[in-house]
N, C-alpha and C positions, 0 to 999 in steps of 0.2 A: 799654317806655319808662321812663326813670328819673325820680326826683324832680328831678334836675338838669335834664333835658330839659324837664320840665313847667315849671319855673321859668324856663328860658330862653325858652320859647315865650310864657309870660305876659308877660315883660318885652318880648319882641319885639312882641307884639300891642299893648301899651300904648305902646311907643315909636312904632310905625308908624301906629296908628289911634286910640289912646286920648287922645293929646295934640294932635290936630289936624295933626300932621306927616304929610305925604304919603309913601307908600312911594317909595323911590328908583326912578327910571325905568330899567328894564333892557330896554326894548322894542327898543333898537338891537341887542341880542344875540338869538341864536336857540338854543333847545334842540333836540336831535335830534328829528325828527318821529317820534312813536310809531308802531309798526306799526298797520295798519288795524284789526286785531283788538282792539287796546287802545283806540284812539280811539273805537271803536264798542261797546266791551265794558262789562261789569259785573264787578266783583271780588267774590269770595266767600271770606272768610277762614275757615279751618278750623284748629282746634286738635285734632289727632287724638286726644289723650288723652281729651277730653271729648265728642267728636262722636258716639261710639257706646259701648255698654256694654263692648265688647271693647277699645276705645281703640287700635286698630292699623290698619295700612295695608289689610289684607284686608277689614276691616269697612268702612273708608272706601270701598274700591273697590265694595263692594256698594251703597253709597248714590249712586254716580255717576249712575245713571238719574234719580234724584230731582233731583239738582243740575242735570242737563241739562234736565229738564222744567221746572224753575223758570225757565230762560232764561239761566242763567249762562254766561259766556264764559271766565272766567279764575278758576281756583282758586288761591288763595294759601294755602300750607301753612306754618304756623308752624314754627320750627326743628325739624329732624328728627334731630339729632345726639345722641350720648351725653351725659348730664348729669353734671356733677361731683359729687363727694361731700364734698369738704372745704369746710366752711362752708355746706353745703346748707341751703336754706330749705324748711321743711315736710318732708313725708314723701318726696315724689317729686322735689322740686327744680324750679327754673325752667328751661324750655327755652332761656333766654337765658344760662345758665351752662354753657358747652360744653367738654367734656373732649377731644373729638377732632373736628375739623371735616371729616374725610374718612371718617367711619364713620356707620352708622345706629344710632339709639337702639334697643337690642334689645327694649325694650318695644313698639316699633312693628312689629317684624318684621326681615326680612333685606334685604340689597341686592336680592335677586331679587324680594322683595315690593314694594320701592319701584319698581324698574324696571317691574314688571307694572302698578303703579298709574299711572305716567306714561304707559305705552303705552295703557292703557285710557282715560285722559283724552284722549289724542290721537285715538284711534279714534272717540270721541264728538264730535270736532270742537271740543274745548275746549283751553285752554292751561293751563300750570301754572307758577307761580313759587314759590320757596321762601324762607323766612326766612334771612337771613344776618346774622351779628353780628360785624363786623370790628373793632369797637372794643375788645372784651375777650373773655376766656376764663374757664373755670372756674379755681378756685384750684389745681386739680390737673391742669392741662392736660398732655397727653402729652409736650409738648416742653419742659416747664419744667426738667427736670434737665439735658437736653443743651444747651439754649439759654436759660439764665436771662436773658441780655441781650436777648432778644426781648420782655421784659415790664417794665412800669414798676416801679421800686423807689424806696423813700424814702432819706433820707440815711444810714440805718443798714443799707441793703441789703435790707430786707424788701419782698416783693412788695406792691403797693398799687394804688390806684385813684383816679381823680379824684373820684368821687362816693362819699362815705363810706357812704351807706345801702346801696350795692350790695356788701354784705359777702360775697356768694357768688361774686364775680368778681374778676379781676385784669386791669388794662388792658394792652393791647399797647404796645410801644415803637416808634413809627413813625420814630424816628431811626435805627433799625437797618435797613440795606438788605436783609439776609437775611430779616428778618421781613416786610418789604414783599413780597419775592419769594414767600415762603411764602403770603401772603394772596392775591396775584394768582393763583398756581397753584391755590389752593383754589377760587377763583371759576371758574377755567377747568375744574376737575375735574368739577364737577357738570353743567356744560354739555356737556362732551365725553363723559363716561361715561354720563350718564343722560338727556341731551337735555332738560333743564329749559329753560323759555322765558324765565326772568328771575329777578330777586331783589327781595324787599322787604328793604331794608337798614336794620337797627336803628341808631338814633341816628347817621345818616350824617354829620351835621355835626360830630360829635366826632372823626371821622377827618380827617386833613389833606387839604385840597382838592387839593393837588398829587398825592396818591396817586390820586384819582379821575381826574384829567386824564391820568395815565399809564395807569391800568388799564382804563378803560372802552373806549378805542379798541381795545385788545388783545382784549377780550371780544367786541366787535362784528366783529372780523376773523373770529372763529370762528362767530358767530351774528349776522348783520346785523340780524335782526328781534328783537333782544333787548329786553325791557321791564324798565326799572329804576325802582323806586319808593323814594324816600328818606323815611325817617321823620325828617323835619325840615321846617322851613319857611324856605327860603332860595333865592332865585332863582339864586344863584351855583352851587348844586349842579346846577341844570338846565343852566346854561351849560357846566358841566364834563362833562355827558353823561347825567344822569338825565332820564327822561321826565316823572316826576311827583314832587311833594312833597305833604306833608300840608297841608290847609287848616285848621290848628288855629284860626286867627283866625275863620273863618266858624263853626266848631263852637261856640266860646265865645260868639260873638255871638248865635247861634240860641238858646243856653241863656238868655242875658240877655233876649232877646225873649220867650221862653216865660214868664219870670218877670215880664214887664211893665216891665223896666228899659230896654229899647231898643225901637225901632219896626221894623215889617216892612220898610219902605223902606230901612233902613240895611243890611240884608243884600243887597239889590239893588245899592245903591251900592258896597258893599265888593267884590262880584264884578266890577262894572264897572271899579273902580279896578285890581283885579288884572289883569283882561283887558287893560287899557290899558297897564299898567306892567310886567307880567311879560315874560320873554323870549318871543319868537315861538315857536309850536308847544307852549308849555307846556300840560300836561294835569294840573291840580291834582286830587288825590284828595279827594273831598268825602263826608262821612259824618255819621251820627247816633250812631254808636258804633263802637268797636273793642275789642280785648282790654285796653286800658289804661283805658277809660272805663266808667261804669255803663251798664247796658242802656238803650237808647233809650226803650223803653216805660215804664220807671221814671222817666226824666228828663222826657219830653215828655207822657206820659199817654195812655191809650187814646183820649180824645176829640180829641187834637191830632195823633196820630201820622200820620194820612193827609195832613194839610195839610203837615207838615214833610217827610215822605218824598216827596211829590209835588214839593215845591220842590227838594229835592236832586236828583231824577231829571230835572228839566227845565232845570237850569242847566248851563253848560259844565263840562267836566272828566270824570273817571271816578268813578262812584259805587261805594261799598262797602257790602256786606252782611256783617256778622259772623255766622257760622252760629249760629242760634238767634234772631237778630233777627226773622227772617221767621215764626217760629212763636210769638212772643209771650213769650219768656223775659224774666224781670225780674231774675234773679239773675246777677250777673257771675261767670263761672267763675274759680276759683282757679288761679293759675299754679303752685301748689306741691302741690296735692292732686288726687285723682281725684274728679271730679264728672262728671255726665252730662246731656246735653240731654234734656228731657222730651218726647220725640216723641209719646208717647201722648196728651198733652193739647195738641197743636198747635192754634193759633188759625187755623182754615182761612180765615176772612175776611181775616186779616192776610197769610197766604200768598197769597191771591188778589190782594190789593192789590199786593204786590211783583211777582207775575207780570204784572199789568196794567201797572205802571210800566215793567218791563223790556220788555214787548211794545211799548209806545208808543215807547220809544227805538229799537227795531229797525224799527218801521213808519214812523216819521216822521224822516227824515234831518236835519231842522233841529235836533233835540235833540242830535245828536252832531257835526254839521258846520256848523251855522248860526251866523251872527253873533249877538251878544248886545247888545240895545239897551235900556237902562233907560227906562221911561216915567214921565212926571210924573203924580202922583196928588194930588188934593185931596179931602178928606173933611170933612164937618161934625163927625163924631165917628169915633174908631177909629184903626186903624193898618193901612194897606194899602200893599203894594209891588206893582209891576207891571213886566213886561219883555216884550220881543219876541224871538223866535228866528226866524231866516230863512235859508234857503238857496235854491238855484235852483228847488226844487220845492215846498217847503212854507213856510208862515208860521204860527207859533204865538204867541198872546198869553196870558201867564200872569198871573193876578191873585190875590194872596195876602194873606189876613188871618190873621196868625199870633198874634193876641191872643185873649184869652178874652172880649172884648167885641165886640158887633155894630158894624160900621162903617156909618155912615149917610150918605146923599147923597154917593156916591163918584163923582168925575169922573176919568177916565183920559184923558190927552191924549198925542198923539205928534207928532213933527216933521211939518210940512206936507208935505215931500217924500215921506215915508213914507206919510202918509195918502192922498196923491194916487195912490200905487201900489196901495193896498189897498182903496180905498173901494168897488170893485165886486166884491170877493171875498166869498164867503159863509163865515162862520166858524161852525163847529159845536162845541159844548162836548163834549169827550171824556167819555164815561161818562154823558152826559145828552143823548141824541140830539135831544130835543124843543127844546132851548134854542139860540138863535142870538145872535150878537153883531153889533150895528151899529157899525162902527168910526167912523162920523161922529159918533155921539153918545157912546158909551162911558160911559153913565151908569147907575149901579146905586143903586137906592133903599136897599137894605140888602145887606151881605155878612155872613153869619152868622159867629160865632166859629170859628176854626180851619178855614178853608176856603181851599183853593187850587184855583182854577178854571182849566182849560186849554182854550182855544179854538184850533181848527186849521182852516186853509184850504189847499187845493191850488191852486197857481198854474195858471191856464189852465182852471180847472174851470168857469168861466162863459164 
């Protein structure tokens, strides 16, 4: 993601949430319903160059049993294509500066290696999406000499880009019909030839919306259960056919809460607003880190990471783990140099936390299919947010103190019609079997700093 995209999203967040103006209501529209494996899944982002010492597909394939055991459903592989040399940043260059969209980066292996990797992922019951970068190419893309009119040029005829800081890329020219056809055929190519299950589309909002409206139905003719993730935050991309977009707004709000600038309940309110105003079937991607952001352990801290991760995994949407997040990495990998995850010093307690959170999502269907109901909270001191998740089988109540201060004399209330349905259910706190919740009182003398408590009940259990 670029500097431009980051600035766009900051302005978007300020416009929609920072000034009191409500997000425009898109609820009368519908996004395509994501396949069940995505709606119930967890994303795991992998940068092959840094994931192993070898930095290639074969080494990644050897790690698949670990990824499966972690509980992952969908592996998102960052761009796999040859990297340009003209204007290259760093020693190895960015995977987002692509020289040929229909070839494999030789550093990662061969086409046969990639096909074997995809087949192995499928054999283990997982899905795979790959990074696609339709907005721009490397400065020495293979089609530049034959088709210079496919690329953006300035008044003097020089290849150029919309974002000056992206000096290693040239933007495509979507006014050219042949170029559009080339990109559509490229998207079809990896589905038809390698059976990938979807794409994570880089800066999807910088590509004209009418291209997506034309292209996505064609892709789903070939693969109806295609999953598409837009690196952008715009309901109109979902209406155009994407299943998910980035919830950058929530991410930046959570950072503000961690710094004491915002309150826990504001995160609950934001999710409720998006749930109410986003297109039907929307599946926002929610995260504590990705390859563009600092490591979550460095941002939120070891004392707070469990509370924030539990929050992310119990709200609606599809959660993301960026490889290394689950083992306690604190250094963000470079996009331009060879680095390596420190598997030898993996934080096993953190790994077990993410295993547990993934297991809860699989075990209790209310976290993936249930309604989201914000609950009112009053506290003498502190910052607490609470919400309810409910489907036909389970009800969960999540109470979260995301501040560094203890919350005192906390009262959580719910609408009377919901209370009447739940008053006879027995709620057990996940991870702390001895603790029960009385929904008629819902009073807590104290909630310690950085604690997200999850209470679950099965309907008909009494």
